[in-house]
N, CA and C of each residue as an Amber inpcrd file, in Angstrom:
protein
   540
 190.9920000 100.5820000 145.5960000 190.5770000  99.2110000 145.6740000
 189.4820000  98.9730000 144.6290000 189.5520000  97.8140000 144.0020000
 188.5520000  97.4730000 143.0050000 187.2080000  97.1830000 143.6740000
 186.1690000  97.2820000 142.8720000 184.8070000  97.0590000 143.3780000
 184.6530000  95.6560000 143.9770000 185.2460000  94.6520000 143.3630000
 185.1400000  93.2950000 143.8950000 185.8090000  93.1860000 145.2590000
 186.9040000  93.8920000 145.4420000 187.5760000  93.9200000 146.7460000
 186.7070000  94.5720000 147.8050000 186.0560000  95.6640000 147.4280000
 185.1580000  96.3460000 148.3620000 183.9990000  95.4350000 148.7670000
 183.4480000  94.7200000 147.7880000 182.3500000  93.8040000 148.0770000
 182.8190000  92.6930000 149.0200000 184.0130000  92.1750000 148.7780000
 184.5470000  91.1070000 149.6270000 184.7700000  91.5910000 151.0590000
 185.3740000  92.7620000 151.2080000 185.6240000  93.3090000 152.5430000
 184.2970000  93.5800000 153.2600000 183.3370000  94.1430000 152.5460000
 182.0220000  94.3950000 153.1480000 181.3530000  93.0830000 153.5540000
 181.4880000  92.0640000 152.7350000 180.9160000  90.7610000 153.0740000
 181.5250000  90.1800000 154.3310000 182.8350000  90.3000000 154.4620000
 183.5190000  89.7860000 155.6510000 183.0750000  90.5470000 156.8880000
 183.0680000  91.8800000 156.8180000 182.6680000  92.6910000 157.9730000
 181.1950000  92.4480000 158.3140000 180.3490000  92.3340000 157.2990000
 178.9250000  92.0560000 157.5350000 178.7630000  90.7120000 158.2240000
 179.5010000  89.7110000 157.7810000 179.4320000  88.3910000 158.4120000
 179.9030000  88.4570000 159.8680000 181.0050000  89.1560000 160.1170000
 181.4980000  89.2980000 161.4930000 180.4740000  90.0100000 162.3800000
 179.8910000  91.0770000 161.8640000 178.8710000  91.8120000 162.6290000
 177.6780000  90.9120000 162.9510000 177.2630000  90.1290000 161.9750000
 176.1160000  89.2460000 162.1810000 176.4300000  88.1810000 163.2200000
 177.6190000  87.6120000 163.1690000 178.0200000  86.6160000 164.1760000
 178.0300000  87.2500000 165.5590000 178.5580000  88.4440000 165.6640000
 178.5720000  89.1440000 166.9540000 177.1430000  89.3650000 167.4510000
 176.2580000  89.7710000 166.5560000 174.8580000  89.9840000 166.9530000
 174.1950000  88.6750000 167.3830000 174.5720000  87.5700000 166.7910000
 173.9950000  86.2760000 167.1750000 174.4870000  85.8200000 168.5500000
 175.5450000  86.4270000 169.0460000 176.0510000  86.0970000 170.3800000
 175.1890000  86.6810000 171.5000000 174.1110000  87.3360000 171.1400000
 173.2790000  87.9710000 172.1630000 172.4800000  86.9730000 172.9840000
 172.6540000  85.6850000 172.7320000 172.0400000  84.7050000 173.6260000
 172.7080000  84.7570000 174.9940000 173.8940000  85.3540000 175.0710000
 174.5680000  85.5910000 176.3460000 173.9680000  86.8680000 176.9280000
 173.4420000  86.7920000 178.1480000 172.6840000  87.9080000 178.7280000
 173.4450000  89.2240000 178.7530000 174.7210000  89.2180000 179.0500000
 175.4720000  90.4750000 179.1590000 175.7780000  91.0950000 177.8070000
 175.4270000  90.4090000 176.7300000 175.7550000  90.9000000 175.3870000
 174.6860000  91.8180000 174.8060000 173.6310000  92.1210000 175.5560000
 172.5380000  92.9330000 175.0200000 173.0320000  94.2810000 174.5190000
 173.9430000  94.9040000 175.2030000 174.5260000  96.1700000 174.7400000
 175.9080000  95.9870000 174.1230000 176.6680000  95.0350000 174.6540000
 178.0400000  94.8470000 174.1770000 178.0830000  94.3620000 172.7300000
 177.2260000  93.4300000 172.3720000 177.2500000  92.8830000 171.0070000
 176.8900000  93.9370000 169.9600000 175.7930000  94.6840000 170.1330000
 175.5080000  95.7180000 169.1250000 176.5800000  96.8000000 169.0670000
 177.1740000  97.1310000 170.2090000 178.2390000  98.1450000 170.2170000
 179.4550000  97.6390000 169.4480000 179.8360000  96.3770000 169.6640000
 180.9760000  95.8080000 168.9530000 180.6670000  95.6580000 167.4650000
 179.4750000  95.1960000 167.1490000 179.0820000  95.0630000 165.7420000
 179.1130000  96.4220000 165.0470000 178.6190000  97.4380000 165.7350000
 178.6640000  98.7830000 165.1660000 180.0800000  99.2670000 164.9800000
 180.9420000  98.9590000 165.9520000 182.3220000  99.4140000 165.8210000
 183.0210000  98.7420000 164.6400000 182.6660000  97.5020000 164.3500000
 183.2780000  96.8300000 163.2060000 183.0070000  97.5850000 161.9040000
 181.9020000  98.3230000 161.8700000 181.5940000  99.1170000 160.6790000
 182.5660000 100.2840000 160.5010000 183.2380000 100.6680000 161.5900000
 184.2630000 101.7170000 161.5050000 185.3600000 101.2810000 160.5350000
 185.6560000  99.9890000 160.5290000 186.6730000  99.4670000 159.6160000
 186.3010000  99.8080000 158.1730000 185.0230000  99.6350000 157.8450000
 184.5790000  99.9550000 156.4840000 184.6460000 101.4500000 156.2010000
 184.2810000 102.2590000 157.1950000 184.3500000 103.7160000 157.0110000
 185.7890000 104.1310000 156.7160000 186.7240000 103.5690000 157.4470000
 188.1270000 103.9580000 157.2920000 188.7410000 103.3510000 156.0310000
 188.4960000 102.0800000 155.8090000 189.1740000 101.3830000 154.7150000
 188.5210000 101.5960000 153.3490000 187.2010000 101.8120000 153.3180000
 186.5250000 102.0000000 152.0290000 185.8860000 103.3890000 152.0170000
 184.6820000 103.5130000 152.5620000 184.0440000 104.8140000 152.7780000
 182.7350000 104.6140000 153.5310000 182.1100000 105.7090000 153.9100000
 180.9160000 105.6440000 154.7590000 179.7210000 105.0330000 154.0290000
 179.6650000 105.1660000 152.7220000 178.5300000 104.6170000 151.9780000
 178.5180000 103.0920000 152.0250000 179.6820000 102.4930000 151.8860000
 179.7780000 101.0380000 151.9620000 179.4730000 100.5670000 153.3880000
 179.9010000 101.3310000 154.3800000 179.6040000 100.9750000 155.7730000
 178.1030000 101.0330000 156.0340000 177.4350000 102.0230000 155.4800000
 175.9840000 102.1380000 155.6450000 175.2710000 100.9740000 154.9590000
 175.7390000 100.5760000 153.8020000 175.1760000  99.4180000 153.1070000
 175.3360000  98.1580000 153.9570000 176.4940000  98.0050000 154.5630000
 176.7430000  96.8650000 155.4370000 175.8350000  96.9130000 156.6730000
 175.6160000  98.1150000 157.2020000 174.6970000  98.2840000 158.3450000
 173.3110000  97.7360000 158.0010000 172.8060000  98.0740000 156.8140000
 171.4860000  97.5890000 156.4080000 171.4840000  96.0670000 156.2610000
 172.5570000  95.5200000 155.7220000 172.6420000  94.0630000 155.5690000
 172.6740000  93.3750000 156.9320000 173.4610000  93.9060000 157.8640000
 173.5260000  93.3320000 159.2140000 172.1640000  93.4390000 159.8930000
 171.4880000  94.5510000 159.6930000 170.1500000  94.7250000 160.2770000
 169.2170000  93.6200000 159.8000000 169.1890000  93.3720000 158.5110000
 168.3220000  92.3230000 157.9700000 168.7180000  90.9410000 158.4790000
 170.0170000  90.6630000 158.4860000 170.4910000  89.3540000 158.9260000
 170.3210000  89.1480000 160.4310000 170.2990000  90.2280000 161.1850000
 170.2200000  90.1330000 162.6490000 168.8110000  89.8980000 163.1690000
 167.8320000  89.8350000 162.2910000 166.4940000  89.5110000 162.7680000
 166.4370000  88.0940000 163.3310000 167.4770000  87.2930000 163.0680000
 167.5740000  85.9490000 163.6390000 168.1090000  85.9830000 165.0660000
 168.5790000  87.1290000 165.5120000 169.2180000  87.2210000 166.8180000
 168.2280000  86.8760000 167.9330000 168.6860000  86.1670000 168.9490000
 167.7730000  85.7660000 170.0150000 167.3100000  86.9210000 170.9070000
 168.0930000  87.9650000 171.0250000 167.7600000  89.0810000 171.9040000
 167.2570000  90.2600000 171.0640000 165.9510000  90.4530000 171.0690000
 165.3560000  91.5130000 170.2370000 165.6990000  92.9040000 170.7520000
 165.9850000  93.0350000 172.0430000 166.4190000  94.3340000 172.5570000
 167.7860000  94.6990000 171.9730000 168.6760000  93.7200000 171.8480000
 169.9860000  93.9740000 171.2460000 169.8210000  94.4020000 169.7890000
 168.9090000  93.7460000 169.0900000 168.6260000  94.1330000 167.7040000
 168.1150000  95.5710000 167.6530000 167.2250000  95.9030000 168.5800000
 166.6980000  97.2680000 168.6420000 167.8170000  98.2710000 168.8850000
 168.7320000  97.9800000 169.8090000 169.8520000  98.8790000 170.0860000
 170.7310000  99.0490000 168.8420000 170.9490000  97.9490000 168.1090000
 171.7740000  98.0330000 166.9000000 171.0800000  98.8690000 165.8300000
 169.8010000  98.5780000 165.6020000 169.0620000  99.2550000 164.5290000
 168.8770000 100.7300000 164.8340000 168.4770000 101.0340000 166.0660000
 168.1060000 102.4030000 166.4090000 169.3170000 103.2940000 166.6670000
 170.4460000 102.7270000 167.1140000 171.5520000 103.6290000 167.3900000
 172.9470000 103.0520000 167.1580000 173.2800000 101.9620000 167.8020000
 174.6660000 101.5010000 167.8210000 175.1930000 101.0390000 166.4670000
 174.3190000 100.6690000 165.5650000 174.7580000 100.2000000 164.2610000
 175.1520000 101.3030000 163.3120000 174.3220000 102.3160000 163.2200000
 174.6160000 103.3800000 162.2510000 175.4420000 104.5130000 162.8530000
 175.5400000 104.5800000 164.1790000 176.2400000 105.7130000 164.7910000
 177.6890000 105.8590000 164.3230000 178.4660000 104.7770000 164.2020000
 179.8440000 104.9690000 163.7140000 179.9020000 105.6240000 162.3300000
 178.9280000 105.3190000 161.4830000 178.8920000 105.9250000 160.1510000
 178.5420000 107.4100000 160.2770000 177.5210000 107.7010000 161.0840000
 177.0930000 109.0880000 161.2890000 178.2060000 109.8890000 161.9620000
 178.8720000 109.2640000 162.9180000 179.9760000 109.9280000 163.6260000
 181.0600000 110.3610000 162.6450000 181.3590000 109.5040000 161.6740000
 182.4020000 109.8520000 160.7060000 182.0350000 111.0990000 159.9150000
 180.7670000 111.3030000 159.6640000 180.3120000 112.4900000 158.9350000
 180.2850000 113.7230000 159.8470000 179.8410000 113.5320000 161.0800000
 179.7550000 114.6550000 162.0270000 181.1440000 115.1950000 162.3570000
 182.1210000 114.2960000 162.4450000 183.4750000 114.7130000 162.8050000
 184.0870000 115.6500000 161.7600000 183.4940000 115.7320000 160.5880000
 183.9990000 116.6280000 159.5450000 183.5410000 118.0690000 159.7460000
 182.5680000 118.2670000 160.6410000 182.0520000 119.6150000 160.8830000
 183.0830000 120.4370000 161.6480000 182.9980000 121.7360000 161.4920000
 184.0090000 122.6390000 162.0010000 184.1310000 122.7670000 163.5090000
 183.1080000 123.2590000 164.1500000 183.2390000 123.6230000 165.5520000
 182.8460000 122.4650000 166.4670000 183.6430000 122.2740000 167.5240000
 183.4350000 121.1490000 168.4290000 182.0680000 121.2060000 169.1070000
 181.6310000 122.3930000 169.5360000 180.3470000 122.4950000 170.2310000
 179.2010000 122.0610000 169.3150000 179.3450000 122.3410000 168.0060000
 178.3110000 121.9520000 167.0540000 178.2910000 120.4270000 166.8900000
 179.4730000 119.8280000 166.8450000 179.5560000 118.3700000 166.7280000
 178.9200000 117.6990000 167.9380000 179.2380000 118.2110000 169.1260000
 178.6880000 117.6360000 170.3640000 177.1680000 117.7980000 170.3880000
 176.6790000 118.9550000 170.0360000 175.2390000 119.2030000 170.0290000
 174.5110000 118.2680000 169.0560000 175.0460000 118.1210000 167.8530000
 174.4190000 117.2460000 166.8580000 174.4240000 115.7960000 167.3360000
 175.5400000 115.3650000 167.9060000 175.6090000 113.9950000 168.4250000
 174.5800000 113.7740000 169.5250000 174.4550000 114.7250000 170.4380000
 173.4780000 114.5790000 171.5270000 172.0460000 114.6000000 170.9980000
 171.7780000 115.4350000 170.0120000 170.4440000 115.4600000 169.4060000
 170.1110000 114.1240000 168.7470000 171.0610000 113.5790000 168.0170000
 170.8450000 112.2820000 167.3650000 170.6480000 111.1880000 168.4110000
 171.4710000 111.1960000 169.4480000 171.3510000 110.1930000 170.5060000
 169.9900000 110.2640000 171.1790000 169.5440000 111.4660000 171.5230000
 168.2680000 111.6050000 172.2120000 167.0870000 111.2780000 171.3030000
 167.1860000 111.6030000 170.0210000 166.1320000 111.2160000 169.0800000
 166.0870000 109.6970000 168.9540000 167.2480000 109.0690000 168.8730000
 167.2960000 107.6090000 168.8090000 166.7520000 106.9970000 170.0920000
 167.0560000 107.6270000 171.2220000 166.5200000 107.1450000 172.4960000
 165.0120000 107.2210000 172.5420000 164.4620000 108.2900000 172.0070000
 163.0020000 108.4290000 171.9700000 162.3800000 107.3660000 171.0660000
 163.0010000 107.0990000 169.9410000 162.5040000 106.0560000 169.0340000
 162.5910000 104.6880000 169.7110000 163.7230000 104.4200000 170.3630000
 163.8830000 103.1360000 171.0510000 162.8690000 102.9830000 172.1740000
 162.6360000 104.0470000 172.9240000 161.6610000 104.0200000 174.0260000
 160.2620000 103.7240000 173.4860000 159.8990000 104.3820000 172.4010000
 158.5920000 104.1300000 171.7800000 158.5030000 102.6970000 171.2630000
 159.5860000 102.2050000 170.6710000 159.5840000 100.8240000 170.1670000
 159.4660000  99.8220000 171.3100000 160.1370000 100.0960000 172.4220000
 160.0290000  99.2000000 173.5770000 158.5990000  99.1360000 174.0910000
 157.9270000 100.2680000 174.0730000 156.5430000 100.3100000 174.5700000
 155.5850000  99.6660000 173.5780000 155.6420000 100.0890000 172.3260000
 154.6230000  99.6870000 171.3560000 154.9170000  98.3710000 170.6360000
 156.1790000  98.0200000 170.4880000 156.5100000  96.7830000 169.7750000
 156.7930000  95.6380000 170.7500000 157.6280000  95.9050000 171.7550000
 158.0020000  94.8410000 172.6900000 157.0950000  94.7640000 173.9120000
 156.2090000  95.7410000 174.0880000 155.2430000  95.6910000 175.1800000
 155.8020000  95.9710000 176.5610000 156.9080000  96.6750000 176.6510000
 157.4760000  97.0690000 177.9390000 156.5610000  98.1470000 178.5400000
 156.3440000  98.1560000 179.8590000 155.4890000  99.1980000 180.4520000
 155.9850000 100.6120000 180.1430000 155.0560000 101.5360000 179.9740000
 155.3990000 102.9130000 179.6020000 156.2330000 103.6090000 180.6620000
 156.0380000 103.2680000 181.9230000 156.8200000 103.8840000 182.9890000
 157.6160000 102.8030000 183.7150000 158.8110000 102.4930000 183.2290000
 159.5930000 101.4380000 183.8670000 160.1270000 101.8330000 185.2410000
 159.9710000 103.1030000 185.6120000 160.5030000 103.5870000 186.8820000
 159.4290000 103.7000000 187.9560000 158.2700000 103.0800000 187.7520000
 157.1690000 103.1740000 188.7220000 157.5890000 102.7350000 190.1150000
 158.3900000 101.6970000 190.1920000 158.7730000 101.1790000 191.5020000
 159.7050000 102.1300000 192.2460000 160.2410000 103.1370000 191.5580000
 161.1190000 104.1150000 192.1950000 160.4010000 105.4390000 192.4580000
 159.0890000 105.3990000 192.5390000 158.2940000 106.6220000 192.6750000
 158.5850000 107.3780000 193.9700000 159.1630000 106.7040000 194.9550000
 159.4630000 107.3630000 196.2270000 160.4790000 108.4920000 196.0620000
 161.1220000 108.5870000 194.9130000 162.0960000 109.6460000 194.6830000
 161.4450000 110.9390000 194.1720000 160.1390000 110.9530000 194.0880000
 159.4370000 112.1770000 193.7370000 159.4330000 112.5210000 192.2600000
 159.4750000 111.5520000 191.3820000 159.3790000 111.8140000 189.9460000
 160.6760000 112.2540000 189.2920000 161.7850000 112.1480000 189.9930000
 163.0680000 112.5830000 189.4290000 163.8270000 111.4410000 188.7470000
 163.2810000 110.2430000 188.7970000 164.0040000 109.1020000 188.2610000
 164.1350000 109.1840000 186.7400000 163.0650000 109.5110000 186.0500000
 163.1230000 109.5610000 184.5850000 164.1040000 110.6300000 184.1020000
 164.0190000 111.8670000 184.6000000 165.0300000 112.8570000 184.1710000
 166.4540000 112.4400000 184.5380000 166.6070000 111.8250000 185.7060000
 167.9400000 111.3640000 186.1090000 168.4390000 110.2770000 185.1650000
 167.5360000 109.4000000 184.7240000 167.9170000 108.3350000 183.7880000
 168.3330000 108.9230000 182.4370000 167.6210000 109.9490000 181.9810000
 167.9610000 110.5900000 180.7090000 169.3310000 111.2750000 180.8170000
 169.5690000 111.9510000 181.9140000 170.8730000 112.6040000 182.1210000
 171.9820000 111.5590000 182.1870000 171.7400000 110.4720000 182.9210000
 172.7430000 109.4030000 183.0200000 173.0130000 108.7890000 181.6520000
 171.9600000 108.5680000 180.8770000 172.1290000 107.9920000 179.5340000
 172.9690000 108.9200000 178.6600000 172.7420000 110.2230000 178.7560000
 173.5230000 111.1810000 177.9700000 174.9850000 111.1830000 178.4000000
 175.2380000 111.0780000 179.7010000 176.6210000 111.0110000 180.1870000
 177.3050000 109.7330000 179.7110000 176.5760000 108.6210000 179.7520000
 177.1260000 107.3530000 179.2620000 177.4200000 107.4510000 177.7680000
 176.5290000 108.1060000 177.0220000 176.7600000 108.2920000 175.5910000
 178.0220000 109.1040000 175.3410000 178.2330000 110.1660000 176.1100000
 179.4350000 110.9970000 175.9310000 180.6830000 110.1500000 176.1830000
 180.6570000 109.3270000 177.2180000 181.7980000 108.4420000 177.5000000
 181.9930000 107.4450000 176.3500000 180.8780000 106.8940000 175.8360000
 180.9290000 105.9700000 174.6980000 181.5440000 106.6520000 173.4750000
 181.1280000 107.8700000 173.1930000 181.6350000 108.5990000 172.0340000
 183.1320000 108.8810000 172.1770000 183.5440000 109.3080000 173.3550000
 184.9700000 109.5680000 173.6000000 185.7640000 108.2740000 173.4640000
 185.2360000 107.1970000 174.0420000 185.9060000 105.9010000 173.9420000
 186.0230000 105.4360000 172.5060000 184.9450000 105.6080000 171.7440000
 184.9760000 105.2150000 170.3340000 186.0210000 106.0330000 169.5830000
 186.0930000 107.3210000 169.8540000 187.0960000 108.1630000 169.1920000
 188.5050000 107.6740000 169.4930000 188.7450000 107.3060000 170.7260000
 190.0850000 106.8430000 171.1070000 190.4210000 105.4990000 170.4760000
 189.4400000 104.6100000 170.4040000 189.6810000 103.3140000 169.7680000
 189.9110000 103.5000000 168.2650000 189.2120000 104.4330000 167.6610000
 189.4250000 104.7270000 166.2340000 190.8430000 105.2350000 166.0050000
 191.3180000 106.1060000 166.8880000 192.6960000 106.6040000 166.7660000
 193.6820000 105.4410000 166.8870000 193.4570000 104.5580000 167.8550000
 194.3300000 103.3860000 168.0010000 194.2910000 102.5060000 166.7530000
 193.1000000 102.3000000 166.2220000 192.9600000 101.4990000 164.9990000
 193.7700000 102.1330000 163.8660000 193.6110000 103.4370000 163.7050000
 194.3010000 104.1330000 162.6140000 195.8170000 104.0600000 162.7710000
 196.2950000 104.0850000 164.0000000 197.7420000 104.0380000 164.2350000
 198.3030000 102.6270000 164.1180000 197.5550000 101.6390000 164.6160000
 198.1210000 100.3020000 164.7410000 197.7070000  99.3380000 163.6210000
 196.4500000  99.3200000 163.2580000 195.9680000  98.3140000 162.3120000
 195.8000000  98.8260000 160.8880000 195.4100000 100.0820000 160.7530000
 195.1350000 100.6190000 159.4190000 196.2990000 100.4560000 158.4420000
 197.5330000 100.7740000 158.8310000 198.6260000 100.6140000 157.8610000
 198.7630000  99.1690000 157.3420000 198.6170000  98.1980000 158.2360000
 198.7370000  96.7960000 157.8280000 197.5640000  96.3810000 156.9520000
 196.3720000  96.7560000 157.3220000 195.1810000  96.3980000 156.5420000
 195.2180000  97.0850000 155.1810000 195.6740000  98.3180000 155.1660000
 195.7770000  99.0430000 153.8980000 196.7260000  98.3360000 152.9290000
 197.8380000  97.8310000 153.4440000 198.7970000  97.0910000 152.6040000
 198.1370000  95.8170000 152.0530000 197.4320000  95.1140000 152.9040000
 196.7670000  93.8660000 152.4830000 195.7260000  94.1680000 151.3990000
 194.9430000  95.2030000 151.6170000 193.8770000  95.5320000 150.6610000
 194.4280000  96.0420000 149.3320000 195.5590000  96.7150000 149.3600000
 196.1410000  97.2150000 148.1150000 196.7580000  96.0900000 147.2950000
 197.2300000  95.0510000 147.9850000 197.8010000  93.9010000 147.2640000
 196.7150000  93.1250000 146.5360000 195.5210000  93.0390000 147.1730000
 194.4520000  92.2050000 146.6360000 193.7040000  92.8170000 145.5680000
């Protein structure tokens, strides 16, 4: 594909991602919108390459500062936006246990950054689980374990949707892009 075609496709995907991020005025979209916007970047990884997808991620990040839900922006910036690009690189590694370990390390590092940002930038209380103290201090570790399990399900789901995309849409999109 010519450079102008790549720029056009990136512009379209960036615009779609930004529109999705602007939908965060709907309360349930705080996690769904950044996840969908991030998944749209998979199209760029598959159709062009990971470098163009990363460039689009940065553009969406800048454009999404207009988004009404700053927590959704934080989720996109800290994890859901760049993860599809990073995932494409991690999947090239040899052993499955190494891929899983690296993904979990990245997820937990991103979680720590997001937690710090929630406290220091958005002013969320440092211990959001104070009201659950009757459980004897096990709430925070349980939340971290639950978050990791949810991430594993998210990663598996993303892998399956990528396979479906490659089987169903990629051949048609590839034909369209080669014509243009």
